[in-house]
C-alpha positions as CSV (number, residue, x, y, z in Angstrom):
1,X,67.1,40.4,-71.5
2,X,63.5,40.6,-72.9
3,X,60.9,43.3,-73.3
4,X,62.2,46.8,-72.9
5,X,65.5,45.8,-71.3
6,X,68.7,47.1,-72.7
7,X,72.0,48.3,-71.2
8,X,73.3,51.0,-73.4
9,X,72.8,52.6,-76.8
10,X,70.1,54.6,-78.6
11,X,66.5,53.6,-77.9
12,X,63.0,54.9,-77.9
13,X,61.0,54.8,-74.7
14,X,57.8,56.6,-73.7
15,X,58.9,59.9,-75.2
16,X,62.0,60.3,-73.1
17,X,64.0,60.4,-76.3
18,X,62.0,61.5,-79.3
19,X,64.5,60.4,-82.0
20,X,68.0,59.1,-82.3
21,X,70.5,61.7,-83.6
22,X,74.1,61.5,-84.5
23,X,74.9,63.4,-81.3
24,X,73.8,61.4,-78.2
25,X,71.4,63.3,-75.9
26,X,72.2,64.0,-72.2
27,X,70.0,61.1,-71.2
28,X,71.7,58.7,-73.6
29,X,75.0,59.7,-72.3
30,X,73.9,59.1,-68.7
31,X,72.5,55.7,-69.6
32,X,75.8,54.7,-71.1
33,X,77.9,56.2,-68.4
34,X,75.9,54.6,-65.6
35,X,75.5,51.3,-67.5
36,X,71.8,51.2,-67.0
37,X,69.5,48.3,-67.8
38,X,66.2,49.9,-68.9
39,X,62.9,48.0,-68.6
40,X,61.4,44.9,-66.9
41,X,61.7,41.6,-68.8
42,X,58.5,39.8,-69.8
43,X,59.2,37.3,-67.0
44,X,59.5,40.1,-64.5
45,X,56.3,41.7,-65.6
46,X,54.5,38.4,-65.4
47,X,55.9,37.8,-61.9
48,X,54.7,41.2,-60.8
49,X,51.2,40.9,-62.2
50,X,50.9,37.4,-60.8
51,X,51.7,38.7,-57.4
52,X,49.1,41.5,-57.7
53,X,46.6,38.9,-58.8
54,X,47.5,36.7,-55.8
55,X,46.4,39.5,-53.5
56,X,43.4,40.4,-55.6
57,X,42.2,36.8,-55.5
58,X,42.4,36.8,-51.7
59,X,40.7,40.2,-51.3
60,X,37.9,39.5,-53.9
61,X,37.1,35.8,-53.6
62,X,34.4,36.1,-50.9
63,X,32.9,39.1,-52.8
64,X,32.6,37.0,-55.9
65,X,31.0,34.1,-53.9
66,X,28.4,36.6,-52.5
67,X,27.5,37.8,-55.9
68,X,28.9,41.3,-55.3
69,X,31.6,41.1,-57.9
70,X,32.0,39.5,-61.3
71,X,34.7,36.8,-61.7
72,X,36.4,38.6,-64.6
73,X,37.3,41.5,-62.3
74,X,39.5,39.4,-60.1
75,X,42.5,39.1,-62.4
76,X,44.3,42.2,-63.7
77,X,46.5,42.3,-66.8
78,X,49.7,44.0,-67.8
79,X,49.2,47.3,-69.5
80,X,52.0,47.6,-72.0
81,X,51.7,51.3,-72.7
82,X,51.6,52.0,-69.0
83,X,54.6,49.8,-68.5
84,X,56.6,51.9,-71.0
85,X,55.5,55.1,-69.2
86,X,56.4,53.6,-65.8
87,X,59.8,52.6,-67.1
88,X,60.2,56.2,-68.3
89,X,59.6,57.5,-64.8
90,X,61.9,54.8,-63.3
91,X,64.6,56.0,-65.7
92,X,64.0,59.7,-64.7
93,X,64.4,58.7,-61.0
94,X,67.5,56.7,-61.6
95,X,69.4,59.3,-63.6
96,X,68.4,62.0,-61.1
97,X,69.4,60.2,-57.9
98,X,65.9,59.2,-56.8
99,X,63.5,61.3,-54.6
100,X,63.5,62.9,-51.1
101,X,59.8,62.8,-50.5
102,X,56.7,61.2,-51.8
103,X,55.8,64.5,-53.5
104,X,58.9,64.3,-55.6
105,X,58.3,60.6,-56.3
106,X,55.0,61.4,-58.0
107,X,56.1,64.0,-60.5
108,X,58.9,65.0,-62.8
109,X,60.8,68.3,-63.2
110,X,60.9,69.4,-66.8
111,X,64.3,71.0,-66.2
112,X,65.9,67.7,-65.3
113,X,67.5,65.1,-67.6
114,X,65.0,62.3,-68.5
115,X,61.8,64.3,-68.1
116,X,58.9,63.3,-70.3
117,X,55.2,64.1,-70.3
118,X,54.5,60.3,-70.4
119,X,56.7,59.7,-67.3
120,X,55.2,62.6,-65.4
121,X,51.7,61.4,-66.1
122,X,52.6,57.9,-65.1
123,X,54.2,59.2,-61.9
124,X,50.9,60.6,-60.8
125,X,49.3,57.2,-60.9
126,X,52.2,55.0,-59.9
127,X,54.1,53.5,-56.9
128,X,57.8,54.2,-57.4
129,X,60.4,52.7,-55.0
130,X,64.1,52.1,-54.9
131,X,63.9,48.3,-55.2
132,X,65.1,46.1,-58.1
133,X,62.2,43.6,-58.1
134,X,58.7,44.8,-59.2
135,X,57.1,41.6,-57.6
136,X,58.8,42.4,-54.3
137,X,57.5,45.9,-54.5
138,X,54.0,44.5,-54.6
139,X,54.6,42.5,-51.4
140,X,56.0,45.6,-49.7
141,X,53.1,47.7,-50.7
142,X,50.6,45.2,-49.4
143,X,52.2,45.6,-45.9
144,X,51.4,49.3,-45.9
145,X,48.4,51.5,-45.4
146,X,48.4,53.9,-48.3
147,X,50.1,52.0,-51.0
148,X,48.0,48.9,-50.7
149,X,45.0,50.8,-51.9
150,X,45.5,50.8,-55.7
151,X,46.6,47.1,-56.0
152,X,43.3,45.7,-54.7
153,X,41.1,48.3,-56.4
154,X,38.3,46.4,-58.3
155,X,37.9,49.3,-60.7
156,X,41.4,48.9,-62.1
157,X,41.7,46.2,-64.8
158,X,45.4,46.5,-65.6
159,X,48.8,47.8,-64.4
160,X,52.0,49.0,-65.8
161,X,55.3,47.4,-64.6
162,X,58.4,49.5,-65.0
163,X,62.0,49.0,-63.9
164,X,65.5,50.4,-64.3
165,X,68.6,49.1,-62.6
166,X,72.4,49.4,-62.8
167,X,74.3,46.9,-64.8
168,X,74.6,44.2,-62.2
169,X,71.0,44.7,-60.9
170,X,72.0,45.7,-57.4
171,X,70.5,49.1,-57.4
172,X,67.5,50.6,-59.2
173,X,63.9,51.6,-59.2
174,X,60.7,49.7,-59.8
175,X,57.5,51.5,-60.7
176,X,54.0,50.0,-60.7
177,X,51.2,52.2,-62.2
178,X,47.5,51.7,-62.5
179,X,45.9,52.0,-65.9
180,X,43.6,54.9,-66.7
181,X,40.7,52.5,-67.6
182,X,38.2,52.4,-64.7
183,X,35.2,50.2,-64.6
184,X,32.2,50.0,-62.3
185,X,31.4,51.7,-59.0
186,X,31.6,49.1,-56.2
187,X,29.3,49.8,-53.3
188,X,30.9,47.2,-51.0
189,X,34.0,47.4,-48.8
190,X,37.1,45.6,-49.8
191,X,38.7,44.3,-46.6
192,X,42.3,43.1,-46.3
193,X,43.3,40.7,-44.8
194,X,40.2,39.1,-46.1
195,X,37.6,36.9,-44.3
196,X,39.2,33.6,-43.2
197,X,42.5,34.3,-44.8
198,X,45.5,32.4,-43.6
199,X,49.3,33.0,-43.7
200,X,49.0,36.8,-43.1
201,X,52.3,38.5,-42.4
202,X,52.8,39.7,-38.8
203,X,54.4,43.1,-39.4
204,X,54.1,46.4,-41.1
205,X,56.7,46.8,-43.9
206,X,60.2,47.1,-42.5
207,X,61.0,49.7,-45.3
208,X,58.6,52.2,-43.8
209,X,56.0,54.2,-45.7
210,X,56.0,57.8,-46.9
211,X,53.7,59.5,-45.8
212,X,54.1,57.8,-42.5
213,X,50.8,56.7,-41.0
214,X,52.2,56.0,-37.6
215,X,54.0,59.3,-36.8
216,X,53.9,58.8,-33.0
217,X,55.4,55.3,-33.2
218,X,58.4,55.1,-30.9
219,X,60.2,51.9,-31.8
220,X,59.9,51.7,-35.6
221,X,58.0,48.4,-35.7
222,X,54.2,47.7,-36.0
223,X,51.8,45.1,-37.0
224,X,50.3,44.2,-40.4
225,X,47.8,46.8,-41.5
226,X,44.1,45.9,-41.6
227,X,42.0,47.9,-44.0
228,X,38.4,48.3,-45.2
229,X,38.3,50.4,-48.4
230,X,35.2,51.9,-50.0
231,X,36.1,52.4,-53.7
232,X,32.8,54.2,-54.4
233,X,34.2,57.1,-52.4
234,X,31.3,57.6,-49.9
235,X,31.4,60.1,-47.1
236,X,32.6,58.0,-44.1
237,X,31.6,59.2,-40.6
238,X,31.7,57.8,-37.1
239,X,34.0,54.9,-38.1
240,X,35.1,52.5,-35.4
241,X,37.4,49.5,-35.4
242,X,38.6,46.9,-32.9
243,X,41.0,44.0,-33.2
244,X,41.0,41.1,-30.8
245,X,43.1,38.0,-30.4
246,X,41.7,34.4,-30.2
247,X,41.1,34.9,-26.4
248,X,39.1,38.0,-27.0
249,X,41.8,40.4,-25.7
250,X,41.7,43.7,-27.5
251,X,45.0,44.5,-29.4
252,X,46.4,48.1,-29.1
253,X,46.3,49.6,-32.6
254,X,46.8,52.9,-34.4
255,X,43.4,53.9,-36.0
256,X,42.9,55.8,-39.2
257,X,39.8,57.0,-41.1
258,X,38.8,59.9,-43.3
259,X,37.4,61.7,-40.2
260,X,40.5,60.9,-38.1
261,X,43.4,60.3,-40.5
262,X,46.6,58.9,-39.1
263,X,48.5,61.4,-41.1
264,X,46.9,64.8,-41.9
265,X,48.7,65.0,-45.2
266,X,46.4,62.2,-46.4
267,X,43.2,63.6,-44.9
268,X,41.0,61.6,-47.3
269,X,42.7,58.4,-46.1
270,X,42.0,56.8,-49.5
271,X,38.4,56.2,-48.3
272,X,39.7,53.6,-45.9
273,X,39.1,52.6,-42.3
274,X,42.2,51.1,-40.9
275,X,44.0,49.6,-37.9
276,X,47.7,49.2,-37.6
277,X,48.6,47.1,-34.5
278,X,51.1,48.9,-32.2
279,X,53.3,45.8,-32.3
280,X,53.8,42.9,-34.7
281,X,51.1,40.3,-34.6
282,X,51.8,36.8,-33.1
283,X,52.9,33.9,-35.2
284,X,50.2,31.4,-36.1
285,X,47.4,33.2,-34.3
286,X,43.8,34.0,-35.3
287,X,42.5,37.5,-34.9
288,X,39.0,39.0,-35.2
289,X,38.3,42.4,-36.7
290,X,35.1,44.5,-36.0
291,X,34.5,47.6,-38.0
292,X,31.6,50.0,-38.5
293,X,30.8,53.3,-40.1
294,X,28.0,55.6,-41.3
295,X,28.2,56.1,-45.1
296,X,26.7,58.8,-47.3
297,X,26.6,58.1,-51.1
298,X,29.1,60.1,-53.1
299,X,26.5,61.0,-55.8
300,X,23.2,60.9,-53.8
301,X,23.7,62.7,-50.4
302,X,20.2,61.6,-49.3
303,X,21.3,58.0,-49.5
304,X,22.7,57.0,-46.2
305,X,23.6,53.5,-44.8
306,X,25.2,52.0,-41.8
307,X,28.0,49.6,-42.5
308,X,29.2,46.9,-40.1
309,X,31.5,43.9,-40.7
310,X,33.3,41.4,-38.5
311,X,35.8,38.9,-39.9
312,X,38.8,36.7,-38.9
313,X,42.2,36.0,-40.3
314,X,45.3,34.0,-39.2
315,X,48.9,34.9,-39.3
316,X,51.8,33.0,-40.8
317,X,52.5,29.6,-39.3
318,X,56.3,29.9,-39.9
319,X,58.4,33.0,-39.7
320,X,59.5,34.2,-43.1
């Protein structure tokens, strides 16, 4: 295996093990006993960043064409330091049996095996999940409300890709973390699905999301989330959103905004106005989204604007 990948033995990673001594540490013992493979290969990191860039291209292309965004912002890169730190957190999760809530997923307990300052810091900026493919984690996140946010953030130029699995690769954790380097202060909304985008999935992720944005859902299935995110973090008031099919029929949806968050735990709602259809969307159908809101600039409270946008997208032509 390439990159950070290794199955057993002494190694150095993101501060989890400061130095190799004659006596194996508790973490080294666990790695050997569990037969862990630590780190994503170079190929896996490339697949994951390519998948992130696939979605960024879809979300950003019309903004580039309108002159609102520079071309160089579209493609993100792999952050190697962040990748090591994300792998450190994946290792911590693996040797400690995972996490029971999203709060546990985004921190580390210094009393537990595998703790590191680097891993803890990465956890605060990362998306960890029990899945063995980082690229599949990207797809899963894009079919959610809260975890989509950081992957199509025009202020983030790079991401860390971490992974730890058992020896045969059937169980493990993937962790994707955004770099600390931010650039710009975009004043526009990033919408997804984007204007005139085709082959959009029909459903909300079948893995669920924590926190759950559709707490009152009864049957455990919902449609693909539709979001408009303001990364300049304005105060968003009086937001409205409607989804209609090609015949003009309004589709029943769950609504979420900073004023009316779908889950009170995330009352800021990641500066996003969102619709989650009550049921999966129909195959090969076109839909029209209409959204509006009153915005107050984050830095200049006297600067107020009214935002309104309408756009269409089309779902997948074949079930996948």
